[in-house]
C-alpha positions in Angstrom: 87.7 97.8 97.3 86.4 97.6 100.8 83.5 99.7 102.0 84.7 102.1 104.7 87.8 102.2 106.8 89.3 99.2 108.6 90.4 99.6 112.1 92.9 96.8 112.7 92.8 97.0 116.5 89.0 96.4 116.4 89.5 93.7 113.8 92.0 91.8 115.9 89.9 92.1 119.1 86.5 91.0 117.7 86.9 89.9 114.1 84.7 91.4 111.3 83.0 90.6 108.1 84.5 92.2 105.0 82.0 93.8 102.6 83.4 94.4 99.1 82.2 97.4 97.2 81.8 96.3 93.6 80.0 99.4 92.5 83.2 101.5 92.3 85.9 100.6 89.8 89.5 100.9 91.1 91.2 104.2 90.5 93.3 104.4 87.4 94.8 107.8 88.1 98.5 108.5 88.8 98.0 107.5 92.4 96.7 104.0 91.7 98.4 100.9 92.9 100.5 98.9 90.5 98.8 95.9 89.0 98.8 92.5 90.7 101.0 91.1 87.9 103.6 93.9 88.3 103.5 93.5 92.1 104.2 89.7 91.9 107.1 90.4 89.5 108.5 93.0 91.9 108.2 90.6 94.8 110.3 88.0 93.1 113.1 90.5 93.0 113.0 90.5 96.8 113.0 86.7 97.3 116.1 84.5 97.9 117.1 86.6 101.0 117.5 89.8 99.0 114.9 92.0 100.6 117.4 94.7 101.4 115.3 97.8 100.9 117.0 101.0 100.0 120.3 100.3 101.6 122.4 97.1 101.7 122.4 95.8 105.3 123.9 92.7 106.8 121.9 89.9 108.4 118.4 90.1 106.7 116.0 87.2 107.1 117.1 83.8 105.9 113.9 81.7 105.3 115.7 78.5 106.2 116.1 79.8 109.8 113.3 79.1 112.3 111.8 82.1 114.0 113.0 80.6 117.3 116.6 81.0 116.2 116.0 84.5 115.0 114.3 85.3 118.3 117.4 84.3 120.2 119.3 87.1 118.4 116.7 89.7 119.4 115.8 91.6 122.5 112.3 92.2 124.0 110.7 95.4 122.8 107.9 94.5 125.2 108.9 92.9 128.5 106.7 89.8 127.9 108.3 89.2 124.5 105.2 89.7 122.5 107.3 92.0 120.3 111.0 91.3 119.8 113.4 93.4 117.8 116.8 93.7 116.4 118.4 96.8 114.9 120.0 96.2 111.5 120.9 99.8 110.9 120.9 102.5 113.6 118.9 105.6 113.1 119.1 109.1 114.6 116.9 111.7 116.3 113.6 111.5 118.1 111.1 108.7 117.8 107.6 109.3 116.3 104.8 110.1 118.8 101.1 109.5 118.7 99.4 111.3 115.8 102.7 111.8 113.9 102.6 110.7 110.3 105.3 108.2 109.3 106.6 106.8 106.0 108.0 103.3 106.1 109.2 100.6 103.8 108.9 97.1 105.0 108.9 93.4 104.0 106.7 91.1 106.0 107.3 87.3 106.3 105.8 84.2 107.8 108.1 81.5 109.1 110.1 79.5 106.5 108.8 81.6 103.6 111.3 83.4 101.5 108.7 85.4 99.6 107.3 88.3 101.7 103.5 88.2 102.0 103.6 92.0 101.9 106.3 94.2 100.4 106.1 97.9 100.0 109.3 97.9 97.8 107.4 95.8 95.3 104.6 98.4 95.3 107.2 101.0 94.6 105.7 103.3 97.2 106.3 103.6 101.0 103.4 103.0 103.3 102.1 106.1 105.1 100.1 106.1 108.3 99.3 108.0 111.4 100.8 106.6 114.6 98.1 105.4 117.1 95.2 105.8 114.7 94.5 102.0 114.3 95.1 102.1 110.6 97.7 99.3 110.7 98.3 96.2 112.6 98.9 97.0 116.3 102.3 95.2 116.3 103.4 97.3 113.3 102.3 100.5 114.9 104.1 99.7 118.2 107.2 98.6 116.3 107.5 101.9 114.3 107.0 103.9 117.5 110.2 102.4 118.8 112.3 103.4 115.8 114.4 106.4 114.9 114.7 108.1 111.5 116.6 106.0 108.9 116.6 103.0 111.3 116.1 99.6 109.8 115.1 96.8 112.2 113.5 93.4 112.4 110.5 92.7 114.6 108.9 89.4 115.5 105.3 90.0 116.4 103.0 87.6 118.2 99.6 86.7 116.6 97.4 88.8 118.9 99.3 91.9 117.7 99.2 90.8 114.1 96.6 88.7 112.3 95.2 86.9 115.4 93.3 83.6 115.6 92.0 83.7 112.0 95.1 84.6 110.0 94.5 86.2 106.6 93.1 83.9 103.9 95.7 81.6 102.4 98.6 84.0 102.9 98.8 83.9 106.7 98.0 80.9 108.8 95.9 81.2 112.0 97.9 82.1 115.1 100.9 83.0 113.1 103.9 84.9 114.4 105.1 87.3 111.7 108.4 89.0 110.9 108.5 92.6 109.8 111.8 94.2 108.4 111.1 97.9 108.6 112.8 101.1 107.4 111.6 104.3 108.9 112.0 106.9 106.0 110.3 110.0 107.3 108.6 111.4 110.4 106.1 114.3 110.0 105.4 116.0 113.3 101.9 116.7 114.3 100.7 119.7 116.3 97.5 117.8 117.3 98.7 116.7 120.7 100.2 120.1 121.5 97.0 121.8 120.6 94.6 119.4 122.4 96.7 119.7 125.6 96.5 123.5 125.6 94.3 125.3 128.3 91.0 126.3 126.8 91.8 130.0 126.8 95.0 129.3 124.7 93.0 127.3 122.2 91.3 130.5 121.2 94.6 132.1 120.3 94.7 132.5 116.6 98.4 131.7 116.2 97.9 128.4 118.0 94.8 127.5 115.9 96.5 128.5 112.7 99.6 126.3 113.3 97.4 123.4 114.3 95.4 123.8 111.1 98.6 123.9 109.0 99.6 120.7 110.6 96.2 119.1 109.8 96.5 120.3 106.2 99.9 118.5 105.9 98.4 115.3 107.4 95.6 115.5 104.9 98.0 115.9 102.0 100.1 113.0 103.1 97.0 110.7 103.5 95.3 111.8 100.3 97.0 109.3 98.0 96.4 106.3 100.3 93.1 106.9 102.1 90.9 109.8 101.0 88.4 109.2 103.8 91.2 109.8 106.4 92.4 112.9 104.5 88.8 114.3 104.5 88.7 113.8 108.3 91.9 115.7 108.8 90.8 118.6 106.6 87.4 118.8 108.3 89.1 119.0 111.7 91.1 121.9 110.5 88.1 123.6 108.9 86.1 123.3 112.2 88.9 124.9 114.2 89.6 127.6 111.7 86.0 128.6 111.1 85.4 129.3 114.8 88.7 130.9 115.5 88.6 134.3 117.3 90.1 137.0 115.1 91.5 140.3 116.5 93.4 141.8 113.6 92.8 142.2 109.9 96.0 140.2 109.0 94.6 137.2 111.0 91.4 137.3 108.9 93.5 137.3 105.7 95.5 134.3 106.9 92.3 132.5 108.0 90.5 133.0 104.7 93.6 132.0 102.7 93.9 128.7 104.5 90.1 128.1 104.5 90.2 128.6 100.7 92.9 125.9 100.5 91.0 123.5 102.8 87.7 123.9 101.0 89.5 123.3 97.7 91.1 120.2 99.0 87.8 118.9 100.4 86.1 119.6 97.1 88.7 117.4 95.3 88.4 114.7 97.9 84.6 114.6 97.9 84.7 114.5 94.1 87.1 111.6 94.0 85.1 109.9 96.7 81.9 110.3 94.7 80.2 112.4 97.4 78.9 115.2 95.1 76.6 117.0 97.6 79.4 117.5 100.1 81.6 118.6 97.2 79.1 121.2 96.1 78.9 122.5 99.7 82.6 123.2 99.7 82.5 124.8 96.3 79.8 127.2 97.6 82.1 128.0 100.5 84.9 128.8 98.0 82.6 131.0 96.0 81.5 132.9 99.1 85.2 133.5 100.1 86.0 134.8 96.6 82.9 137.0 96.4 83.9 140.7 96.3 87.6 139.9 96.8 90.6 139.7 94.6 90.7 135.9 95.1 89.6 134.1 91.9 87.8 130.8 91.9 90.3 128.4 90.2 89.7 126.3 87.1 90.3 123.2 89.3 87.4 124.2 91.6 85.0 124.9 88.7 86.1 121.6 87.1 85.5 119.5 90.2 82.2 121.3 90.9 81.1 120.5 87.4 81.8 116.8 88.0 79.8 116.8 91.2 76.9 118.5 89.5 77.0 115.9 86.7 76.9 113.1 89.4 73.8 114.8 90.8 72.1 115.0 87.3 72.4 118.8 87.1 73.7 118.7 83.6 73.0 122.3 82.4 74.6 123.8 85.5 77.5 121.4 85.3 78.2 122.5 81.7 78.0 126.1 82.8 80.6 125.6 85.5 82.8 123.6 83.2 82.7 126.5 80.7 84.1 128.7 83.4 86.9 126.2 84.0 87.5 126.1 80.2 87.7 129.9 80.0 90.5 129.9 82.6 92.3 126.9 81.1 91.3 126.3 77.5 94.0 123.8 76.8 93.3 121.5 79.7 92.5 118.1 78.2 90.6 116.9 81.3 88.2 119.8 80.9 87.6 119.0 77.3 87.0 115.3 78.1 84.5 116.2 80.8 82.4 118.1 78.3 82.1 114.8 76.4 81.2 112.9 79.5 78.5 115.4 80.5 77.0 115.4 77.0 77.0 111.6 76.9 75.4 111.2 80.3 72.9 113.9 79.6 71.8 112.2 76.4 71.5 108.9 78.2 69.4 110.5 80.9 67.1 112.1 78.3 66.7 108.9 76.3 65.8 107.1 79.6 63.2 109.8 80.4 61.8 109.5 76.9 61.4 105.7 77.2 59.7 106.1 80.6 57.3 108.7 79.1 56.4 106.4 76.2 55.9 103.5 78.5 53.6 105.6 80.7 51.5 106.7 77.6 51.2 103.1 76.4 49.9 101.9 79.8 47.3 104.7 79.7 46.0 103.4 76.4 
């Protein structure tokens, strides 16, 4: 697991040193990646010229064919030929714009290699990213911007828009042109651009703010399974806009607080998973404040995640109290029952450590 986000545009421009975070084990929840062994087994299914994706298309990459021959069948996506493309299956509708969320499947090859060095089909999950955010290779970003929904195309991408002078370990040689075969599966429109381009007075209009925040919420949800830090960013942008929104009618206040409740709850889950317990607790306190004196009830999920955050902070008694509230709401939830055991185990470990330290201190005094 790498520490922090990687901006590929900065990486290509200046290079970087990767710092590996060995303190956090990989996620083993439902959203975790498949194992390396499973991935390699799946990749083998897509070798021998059969990386067809979800539909059978003619004329996919033949690894015996030099890229120069393939390039002769393509047209320039960029005038200078740094990105060339060929449509294998036509799409329809509008193309994704900056800040839109896209879902794609792709196979990525180096020249004369029948095995893709990256294959989303083998991972059994499409890749999701925000256009123009720097999350993926620049060449991949520009390629997807040129596509329509359901389109499948090939793109030859020059090194400076891919892996640059350094390549990528043993998989990709320095200064390597790469081939991406991409399917555009879904485009999720973003209201970010529309909102940011509004005159200042219109940005205070609640309906504009509300629609923008709904869009941010959708972006956060789509990003959650792949990049929690990015999801947190989108949720916090929505929270900031919604908290300072100018309200003129009671129904606007109701809608504002309902969406804030959802955003605070999502942030609580994100911060808990990201092991940022203090920020998680801040959002739980906001949930409690919204629910105070209203018909809205704090959910079992919120109590559960707050209990986990408090455990991380060493507040074991309060953690157990909050977890009890979650249990009262969902007594058959196995995750809640398991968390009771975790709290007891860690609390005992903490008390044993304190006892050892106290004994050591007494012995040194003697």
